[in-house]
N, C-alpha and C positions, 0 to 999 in steps of 0.2 A: 217422369215417374215420381209424382209428388215432389216437385221442385221445392215448394215451400214446406216448412215443417219445423219440428222441434230442434233440428240440428242448427237452425239459424237463430242467433240471439234476437235479431229484429223481429222475427216471427213470434218468438216467445213474448216479447213486449206487447205486440198487438193482440195476441191471444189473451194475455192477462187483462188488457184493457176491455176486450169484448166480454169477458166474464165466462163464456163457455164456447165450446167448439161450434155448436149449432148457432149460437148468437153471432159468431164470426161469419159463418156461412150466410146468415140472414141479413147482414149489413153490407150492402153493395160497395160502399166506400171502403170499408175495412177489408172485405174479400178481394177487391181490386188491388188494394195496397199490398197484401201479402202475395198476391199473384205476381206483382211487379218486382217484389224484393229480390228474388233470385236473378232476374234479368239485369237489374241494376248492379248487383254485387259481382256477377260472373260474366256479364255481357253475353248472355246466351242468345242463341238464334231464334228462340221461340219462348213464349209464355204459355204455361198450362193453367187453365182456369182453376182457381182454388174453390172446390166444392166437394161433395161427397156422393157416392153412388146411392146412398140411402135417402137422399133428398126425394127421390122418386117415390118410394113407398110412403113416405110422409105426405107427399102431395096427393097420394091416393087415399089418404085418410087414416093411415096407420100411425100410431104413436111411436116415435123414435127418440132415443136419448143416447148419450155417450158417457160412459163411466170412465173417468180418468184412470189410465193404466190398465183398464179391463175391456175396452172396446165398446161396440154398439150394443144396444138393448132394444128389442122390439117385443110387443106382445105376439107370441106365435099365432099365426093366422089359422083359423079353423075353416073346414070345408065350407060351411054354411055362410061364412063371412066373405068369401071371394066375390060373390055376385054383388056385394054391397060396396066394393071398392069404388071410389069416387073418380072415375076417369074424366067425366065432364068437369072442366074447371081446373084440372090438374096443372095445366100449363100456366095458368094465372098464379097458382101457388108456387111455381118455380121461378117467378119473375125476379126475385132478388138475384139469383144466379145469372139470369140473362142480362140484368142491368149491370152487374159486376163485369160481365164479359164485354159489354159495350164500352164501359169505362176503360177497360184495359186496352181495347182496340184504339180508342181515341188517344190514349196516353203514349202509344208506341209508334215509332216510325213504321212506314209500310213494309220495309225490308225485314222487320221482325214479325214472325208469324204468331198467330194466336190459335191455340189448340183447345177445343172443347171436348167433352166426353160424357159418356154415361156408362153405367154398369150394364152388362148383358143380362137379359131376362133370367137365364139360369142362375147366375151368380147372385143377383138381387133376390130371387126367389129362395135361395138357400137361407138367407138371413131372415126372410119373412116367415118361413116355415119353422125354423129352429128358434128364432128370437134372438140369435147371437151367432157369432162365428163358431164353428165346430171343426175338429181336426179332419173329419172325413165327409162332412156334409150328409151324414146318414139320415137325418130327419127328412130332408128334401128328397133324397134318393128313394127312401121308403114310400113317401107320398106319391112320387112319380110312378112307382111300381104298383102300389096298392090302389091308388085312386087316380088313374091316368086322366080321366075326364076332368076332374076337378083341378088337377095340376095343369092340364092344358088350358083351362079357363084362366088360371092365374098367369101363365106365361103369355097368353093372348093379350091380356090387359096390360102387361108390362111391355109387350111389343108395341102396342098402340101408343102408349104414353111415351116410351123411349124414342120412338121414331119422330113423334111430334116435337119432343124436347130437343133432339139433335138438329132437326130442321130449323127450329127457332134459334138455336145457338149460331148456326151458320148465317141466318138472317140478321142476327145481332152483331156479327162481325168476326166470327171464327173463320179462319182460313181452312181448317181441317178439323174433323172430329174423330174421336177414337171410341171404340166399343171394348170395354174391359170385361173379359170373362175369366176372372181370377181363378174360379174353381172348375174350369172346363176339364182339367186333367183327372178329376175323380170319376168321370163318367166312363162306362163301358162303351165299346164302339157303336152299337146301335143307339144307345141313349145319347151319345155324343152327337150323332147326326140329328136325333129328334129334338134334343133340348138345347144344344149349342149352335149347330150349323144352321138348321132351318129357321129358328127365330132370328139369328143374325142376318140371314139372307133376306128375310121379310123386312127387317129394319132398314137394311141398305136400300131395298127397293122403294120403301116409303119415303126415305130421305131424298132419294134421287127424283122421285115423282114431285116432291115439293121444291127441291133445289137441284135442278139437272146438273149443275157444275160441281156438285158436292164431292169433296175428297174425304175418304173414310179409311181409317186404319182399324184393322181387327187385331185383337190381342187375346187369343185363347191359351192362357197359361197352362202348360203341361200337356199340350196337344201332341207334341212330338211327331211321330210318324204320320199323324193325320193332318199335318199342317198344309200339305199340298192340296188334299181334298177340300179342306176348309177354304182355301183361297179360291179354288175353282167354283165351289158351290155358292159362296157368299158374294163373290165378285168385289171384294174389298180392294182398295187402291194400293194398300201397303199392308205388310204383316209385321206385327210386333212379336218379338222372340224373347222368351225367358232364358235365363243363363244355363239351363240344362240342354238347350238345343246345340248339337255339335256344329262347329263352324263349317264342316264339310256340307252338312245339310243346309245350313244357312246360305252357303254359296250357291247351292242348287236352286233354292227358293228365290234367290236374288236374280236369277235369270228370268223369273216369271213376274216378280213384283219387287218394288223397293222393300227393303227390310229395315226394321227398327229394333235396336237392342245392342248387345245383350250382356252387358257387364254385370257380373255377380255383385249384388249389394254388399256381400261380405268382403269381397276384394276391395271395394271402395272404402269400407270400414278399416280393413287391415292396413292399407296405405303402403308406402315405401316401394321397394323393388317388386313386391308381389303385385301391387296395383299397376305399376308401369308395365310389367310383363303381360298382365291380363288385357290392358288397353292395347298394347302393341299387337297381341295375337288377333284381336278383333279387326284392327286397322289393316293388318297384313292380309287377312282373309277376305275382308269385305270393303275395305276403304276405296278400292278403285271402281266399285259399282255404286248403285243408288243406295245410300245408307243414311239413316238418321241415327247417329251415335247416341246411345241411351243406356240406361240401366235395364237389367232384365226384370226388375220389379222396383218397388219404392226405396227411397233413401232411408236407411236405418236411422232412428232418432239420435243415436249416440255417435254418428259419423262426424269426424272433425271437419270443419269448414275447409281447412287447408288441403284435405284430401280431394275435395271437389275442385278446388282451385287447381290442384296439380293435374287432375284429369282433364279439365277444360284446356289448360295450357298445352298438354301433350297432344290432344286432338288438334288444336289449332296449329301447332308446329307441323304435324303430319299434313294437314290440309294445305298449309302454305307451301310445303315442299312438293306436294302432289300437283 
């Protein structure tokens, strides 16, 4: 969950050298370098491609920028502009990320996995409609209710591009890819099926058509009680869990699919005995089954490096004992 980032001094040095966040994403050598930094520092079992979910709308022809301390900015898309999104050639415009992924795969021994990813269509669409992150994703929700045909067209274009992008990542060397639906939890049940589950299922089918051996993780943050239905309908190979998912539910889901998660990033930031207890609870509940130990969302920028080291060491001790 964003292994590289501002909590690492070596990342901050490369980020300063790049000049901007997007310039860093667009430089395959530097993007590969920051992808590898956490693996070198912590001896992690996998590297997660350093990129951003909003590279996809930019590849579709939308202007994207990042304001330091204030997040992404896009020109809100109007209904009449959806049909002009540049699906053809989008994959070529994503080539820096694919080259970075290939560089990472070449730099790592084969026992270290490489994870690629994309944003789910619903989550990416929320930024395209609002032009920024919003607390409740109301602009996209309103468009989906008021202009369902136009919103469906937007989602369809994101499905096509995202499926091709993930397949290309697997062909470039990724061992597994993940679909991040960060804002799935704001949707009502019917809308969750329409705008989260169905698009993800279509992406999974498209990726497997292109790469039959593809391994795909789904992460619908905030899905809660709908997680089992999401697994069954999308046919993902593993399920990512945010920190609000009860471990009892996680244990039931683990009987169906491997689970990934779900340490609270705030517990990682807090450190000390609080962190130890949180790690131990997850390992006690899920450590005997198929588990990718992970955060329930991204590393908070102010997290001390020592807290990450402490977590990794604690999981390794458990794994060695098990």
